BAFI-620431 format. One line per 3 residues: number of its first residue (from 1); their letters; for each residue x, y, z of N, C-alpha, C. Coordinates in pm, whole numbers, plus 50000, padded with zeros to 5 digits. Layout:
BEGIN
NUM) A) X,Y,Z,X,Y,Z,X,Y,Z ~ ... .
END
This chain:
BEGIN
1) MKK) 51191,52129,51376,51196,51989,51449,51084,51952,51477 ~ 50936,52088,51453,50844,52060,51476,50795,51957,51342 ~ 50842,51992,51224,50802,51882,51143,50833,51713,51146 .
4) YFS) 50925,51705,51211,50992,51589,51270,50901,51556,51344 ~ 50845,51561,51452,50779,51537,51554,50650,51521,51503 ~ 50583,51564,51422,50459,51572,51329,50472,51463,51231 .
7) LFV) 50569,51451,51211,50607,51318,51096,50600,51184,51182 ~ 50702,51185,51307,50699,51099,51378,50565,51012,51419 ~ 50464,51142,51510,50356,51093,51554,50243,51088,51439 .
10) TML) 50251,51113,51320,50165,51037,51265,50173,50910,51233 ~ 50317,50886,51176,50387,50775,51133,50367,50675,51260 ~ 50362,50711,51396,50354,50611,51499,50173,50585,51528 .
13) KIG) 50094,50660,51490,49970,50638,51488,49915,50560,51407 ~ 50007,50557,51243,49977,50444,51178,50015,50313,51152 ~ 50145,50322,51259,50168,50171,51281,50101,50115,51393 .
16) LFT) 50024,50216,51492,49988,50169,51617,49804,50130,51601 ~ 49738,50197,51481,49579,50190,51457,49550,50098,51334 ~ 49674,50023,51267,49613,49931,51126,49724,49809,51129 .
19) FGG) 49577,49735,51137,49579,49596,51143,49535,49554,50971 ~ 49609,49427,50989,49555,49358,50854,49676,49348,50744 ~ 49747,49432,50804,49889,49413,50696,49887,49546,50590 .
22) GYA) 49946,49535,50449,49984,49679,50360,49833,49705,50298 ~ 49751,49605,50262,49602,49660,50186,49519,49725,50292 ~ 49507,49714,50406,49465,49758,50506,49495,49857,50548 .
25) MIA) 49621,49892,50556,49698,50043,50560,49660,50179,50445 ~ 49596,50115,50326,49636,50217,50243,49526,50292,50257 ~ 49393,50267,50328,49299,50363,50339,49352,50474,50453 .
28) LLE) 49370,50407,50511,49471,50525,50643,49574,50560,50592 ~ 49654,50539,50545,49787,50605,50465,49719,50729,50387 ~ 49631,50700,50270,49533,50799,50229,49471,50910,50300 .
31) NEF) 49426,50883,50402,49321,50938,50483,49447,51044,50523 ~ 49577,50981,50600,49640,51062,50662,49740,51178,50550 ~ 49807,51111,50472,49851,51165,50382,49825,51324,50273 .
34) VSK) 49705,51205,50209,49631,51326,50159,49514,51430,50168 ~ 49439,51332,50263,49295,51411,50315,49359,51504,50427 ~ 49402,51457,50507,49430,51536,50657,49548,51650,50632 .
37) RKW) 49662,51590,50634,49754,51654,50625,49829,51738,50490 ~ 49756,51658,50376,49798,51702,50279,49944,51749,50231 ~ 50011,51611,50295,50170,51630,50254,50182,51593,50105 .
40) IEQ) 50076,51481,50013,50094,51452,49884,49961,51442,49837 ~ 49972,51504,49703,49870,51493,49600,49815,51373,49570 ~ 49692,51332,49556,49618,51216,49518,49697,51136,49398 .
43) NEF) 49724,51205,49306,49775,51115,49164,49941,51075,49233 ~ 49987,51175,49324,50121,51113,49377,50087,51015,49484 ~ 50003,50994,49527,49967,50895,49667,49937,50746,49560 .
46) LDM) 49894,50761,49443,49868,50654,49333,49996,50616,49335 ~ 50064,50664,49292,50195,50620,49215,50259,50567,49355 ~ 50273,50663,49479,50357,50607,49579,50280,50454,49638 .
49) VAI) 50168,50413,49620,50130,50283,49630,50192,50207,49563 ~ 50176,50183,49440,50227,50149,49340,50397,50109,49308 ~ 50441,50210,49408,50588,50217,49432,50581,50116,49510 .
52) AES) 50538,50145,49634,50539,50071,49753,50517,49882,49753 ~ 50461,49902,49644,50391,49781,49641,50491,49662,49565 ~ 50563,49795,49471,50660,49685,49385,50795,49641,49446 .
55) TPG) 50819,49735,49520,50929,49728,49605,50939,49626,49728 ~ 51022,49584,49744,51048,49467,49897,50976,49525,50020 ~ 50918,49464,50112,50904,49514,50211,50729,49528,50249 .
58) PIA) 50754,49594,50337,50553,49627,50359,50559,49756,50286 ~ 50418,49735,50295,50369,49892,50234,50399,49980,50322 ~ 50340,49963,50452,50348,50119,50537,50476,50112,50577 .
61) INA) 50585,50051,50562,50720,50092,50597,50789,50135,50472 ~ 50730,50116,50336,50769,50164,50219,50700,50308,50184 ~ 50571,50325,50260,50514,50485,50216,50580,50576,50321 .
64) ATY) 50601,50495,50464,50650,50621,50550,50810,50638,50513 ~ 50822,50565,50442,51032,50605,50411,50983,50697,50351 ~ 50926,50675,50171,50875,50732,50069,50867,50885,50147 .
67) IGF) 50735,50926,50193,50717,51033,50292,50754,51125,50365 ~ 50879,51041,50454,50984,51122,50501,51084,51150,50419 ~ 51149,51067,50350,51236,51118,50221,51150,51272,50196 .
70) KML) 51044,51258,50139,51018,51396,50042,50976,51535,50138 ~ 50929,51460,50257,50936,51609,50356,51053,51655,50406 ~ 51127,51541,50440,51271,51578,50519,51422,51528,50484 .
73) GFW) 51415,51453,50367,51512,51411,50317,51532,51313,50401 ~ 51669,51261,50426,51709,51106,50478,51643,51103,50620 ~ 51671,51181,50711,51649,51202,50856,51489,51159,50853 .
76) GSL) 51416,51240,50726,51271,51230,50740,51238,51071,50712 ~ 51319,51010,50641,51265,50881,50598,51324,50787,50702 ~ 51434,50836,50776,51445,50727,50876,51404,50785,51042 .
79) TAT) 51303,50854,51063,51257,50911,51147,51118,50856,51117 ~ 51060,50874,50972,50897,50797,50982,50940,50650,50989 ~ 51016,50559,50924,50991,50418,50901,51035,50356,51069 .
82) IAV) 51112,50480,51154,51128,50418,51283,51010,50392,51357 ~ 50940,50482,51321,50797,50541,51410,50696,50456,51359 ~ 50681,50383,51231,50560,50358,51181,50594,50175,51229 .
85) CIP) 50754,50143,51264,50774,50007,51307,50778,50028,51451 ~ 50774,50128,51541,50788,50060,51676,50655,50006,51710 ~ 50528,50076,51687,50444,50001,51796,50429,49846,51750 .
88) SFI) 50461,49789,51600,50432,49667,51594,50546,49552,51640 ~ 50660,49694,51626,50765,49597,51712,50689,49550,51865 ~ 50651,49677,51935,50649,49654,52130,50506,49557,52111 .
91) IIY) 50416,49526,52016,50338,49484,52070,50309,49309,52026 ~ 50403,49320,51894,50436,49161,51895,50534,49096,51970 ~ 50645,49192,52048,50738,49143,52146,50670,49088,52286 .
94) LIS) 50564,49207,52329,50474,49111,52450,50409,48976,52433 ~ 50358,49014,52236,50268,48913,52262,50342,48800,52274 ~ 50470,48802,52222,50561,48653,52231,50582,48611,52375 .
97) LFF) 50603,48732,52447,50628,48700,52584,50516,48577,52642 ~ 50390,48612,52624,50261,48541,52651,50181,48465,52559 ~ 50200,48401,52468,50197,48390,52334,50092,48233,52362 .
100) DMF) 50143,48148,52438,50051,48026,52451,49943,48070,52534 ~ 49960,48181,52648,49834,48193,52722,49743,48278,52617 ~ 49791,48402,52559,49747,48466,52467,49660,48425,52399 .
103) LAL) 49645,48310,52325,49610,48210,52192,49496,48171,52246 ~ 49524,48096,52401,49365,48043,52430,49290,48120,52539 ~ 49328,48286,52515,49161,48309,52557,49054,48353,52466 .
106) MIV) 48949,48320,52467,48852,48306,52343,48823,48428,52301 ~ 48830,48547,52412,48816,48677,52372,48870,48737,52260 ~ 49001,48682,52262,49145,48704,52158,49080,48635,52028 .
109) AHA) 49077,48527,52045,49002,48458,51931,48872,48534,51839 ~ 48790,48564,51962,48703,48648,51877,48758,48783,51825 ~ 48823,48888,51886,48847,48981,51833,48893,48990,51691 .
112) FKG) 49011,48854,51673,49074,48856,51547,48964,48832,51458 ~ 48834,48753,51460,48739,48732,51385,48689,48847,51364 ~ 48707,48939,51463,48613,49086,51411,48713,49190,51326 .
115) IQV) 48847,49178,51373,48910,49271,51297,48955,49191,51130 ~ 48931,49063,51151,48941,49033,50991,48801,49081,50898 ~ 48703,49083,50959,48597,49123,50890,48613,49261,50848 .
118) CVI) 48695,49302,50921,48697,49524,50911,48849,49473,50807 ~ 48908,49437,50830,49055,49391,50704,48978,49440,50577 ~ 48866,49316,50564,48817,49305,50403,48761,49424,50399 .
121) YLI) 48700,49474,50523,48598,49626,50432,48727,49729,50399 ~ 48836,49723,50441,48984,49823,50458,49005,49791,50322 ~ 49039,49684,50316,49090,49632,50127,49007,49714,50052 .
124) LSA) 48869,49638,50063,48791,49688,49954,48769,49833,49956 ~ 48758,49886,50044,48754,50022,50059,48834,50142,49967 ~ 48963,50119,50033,49130,50125,49952,49070,50097,49795 .
127) GTK) 49085,50003,49777,49102,49922,49623,48931,50016,49573 ~ 48823,50008,49607,48755,50127,49510,48791,50283,49515 ~ 48818,50319,49625,48905,50465,49599,48987,50460,49530 .
130) MLK) 49111,50369,49521,49192,50366,49431,49138,50364,49237 ~ 49037,50309,49262,48955,50244,49117,48889,50418,49034 ~ 48822,50465,49159,48787,50583,49118,48901,50667,49066 .
133) EMK) 49015,50731,49151,49091,50787,49088,49152,50767,48961 ~ 49162,50636,48957,49226,50607,48879,49202,50661,48734 ~ 49320,50724,48621,49264,50741,48516,49188,50638,48401 .
136) KTA) 49070,50689,48351,49039,50583,48332,49059,50591,48146 ~ 49206,50519,48104,49225,50505,47988,49210,50378,47913 ~ 49212,50345,47791,49146,50225,47756,49309,50130,47813 .
139) FNI) 49394,50150,47810,49475,50071,47825,49511,50040,48011 ~ 49445,50131,48107,49414,50097,48232,49333,49976,48248 ~ 49213,50048,48168,49048,49951,48187,49159,49803,48139 .
142) TII) 49201,49785,48060,49223,49661,47990,49293,49603,48100 ~ 49414,49661,48164,49510,49569,48255,49416,49548,48380 ~ 49344,49599,48448,49290,49590,48522,49191,49529,48519 .
145) SLV) 49104,49499,48408,49036,49410,48361,49060,49253,48381 ~ 49173,49272,48314,49284,49125,48243,49317,49053,48415 ~ 49380,49178,48507,49424,49110,48601,49301,49042,48681 .
148) VLC) 49194,49124,48694,49049,49102,48780,49083,48942,48713 ~ 49028,48951,48598,48984,48799,48533,49066,48698,48561 ~ 49221,48684,48570,49312,48626,48585,49324,48554,48731 .
151) MII) 49320,48669,48804,49289,48640,48952,49196,48551,49011 ~ 49074,48618,48908,48930,48531,48957,48989,48372,48937 ~ 48995,48348,48784,49015,48210,48726,49141,48129,48816 .
154) TSV) 49223,48208,48816,49337,48125,48939,49276,48084,49074 ~ 49194,48155,49082,49122,48145,49246,49021,48011,49233 ~ 48956,47981,49139,48867,47909,49095,48919,47788,49087 .
157) IAV) 49003,47774,48969,49079,47669,48962,49173,47637,49042 ~ 49217,47706,49145,49295,47680,49258,49429,47656,49196 ~ 49470,47769,49135,49647,47767,49076,49674,47877,49185 .
160) NFS) 49785,47815,49223,49866,47945,49323,49984,48015,49219 ~ 49904,48147,49202,49972,48228,49116,50008,48374,49189 ~ 50144,48379,49194,50167,48503,49317,50159,48656,49257 .
163) TIY) 50101,48766,49349,50048,48909,49303,50172,48949,49263 ~ 50306,48929,49312,50384,48985,49248,50418,48951,49085 ~ 50357,48872,49045,50435,48827,48891,50260,48920,48809 .
166) YIL) 50155,48973,48882,50075,49042,48841,50137,49170,48831 ~ 50208,49202,48932,50253,49333,48923,50385,49340,48828 ~ 50480,49231,48830,50582,49277,48735,50522,49224,48606 .
169) ISG) 50433,49161,48540,50371,49197,48420,50295,49325,48369 ~ 50241,49354,48474,50150,49506,48445,50293,49591,48438 ~ 50379,49572,48488,50495,49693,48478,50547,49650,48339 .
172) FAG) 50523,49579,48309,50601,49573,48219,50493,49638,48079 ~ 50404,49535,48102,50292,49627,47976,50308,49799,47991 ~ 50296,49839,48098,50294,49954,48104,50395,50049,48056 .
175) VIA) 50574,49996,48045,50664,50008,47987,50653,49993,47867 ~ 50595,49890,47812,50564,49859,47634,50510,49944,47607 ~ 50379,50007,47651,50293,50092,47612,50366,50242,47630 .
178) YSI) 50422,50308,47688,50506,50385,47701,50620,50370,47631 ~ 50649,50310,47546,50780,50290,47471,50722,50326,47313 ~ 50607,50240,47337,50529,50294,47220,50486,50402,47175 .
181) SVF) 50431,50493,47269,50401,50600,47297,50483,50719,47280 ~ 50606,50676,47292,50716,50767,47270,50791,50747,47161 ~ 50743,50662,47067,50800,50611,46965,50708,50640,46850 .
184) KRK) 50597,50621,46881,50469,50732,46795,50486,50901,46789 ~ 50547,50919,46919,50562,51104,46901,50662,51143,46844 ~ 50774,51054,46865,50919,51088,46775,50917,51055,46625 .
187) KEA) 50802,50976,46613,50773,50916,46443,50715,51084,46375 ~ 50589,51108,46448,50502,51208,46419,50605,51337,46414 ~ 50644,51394,46515,50738,51510,46515,50879,51465,46430 .
190) SR) 50910,51377,46362,50978,51406,46259,50921,51391,46139 ~ 50803,51433,46113,50745,51444,45963,50718,51555,45927 .
END
């Protein structure tokens, strides 16, 4: 029961104090799961982020479900998922009651501008941290370089290209690279 409570409180905190969506949450998720709680290792966290980004739904919910299931099975995943969703649900519900009055407040507009700056920092921080932890293989460096180059080019020429395609193409390239390495190992073993 103590583990469920700890999981619930941690996910509630993540749901309450993360602004800016999935990418902004990555730094907080890593801090809680890897550094503070030591629920998972760094390499497993990177895999979790990749899986959470590749599956439908917000990264915080996918990550919470993953961590909950890893720790306590089905009921852990349910507990973690509900806990991470509760704060957002309550906040959005309360805002919806007073939405017009809320948007008219000048202090709210300025608060959102400040939060936007913080979100950019959180995304950049999480990205650089993950980049440092990534294995520096020729394949990984090639993929990340090509994705960054494509993102810059599509932004400069104002072409709308969904990040989902980058994920799918990179995943497909990973499967092909893995298949080639398995084929080579089998071929060498048969000699």
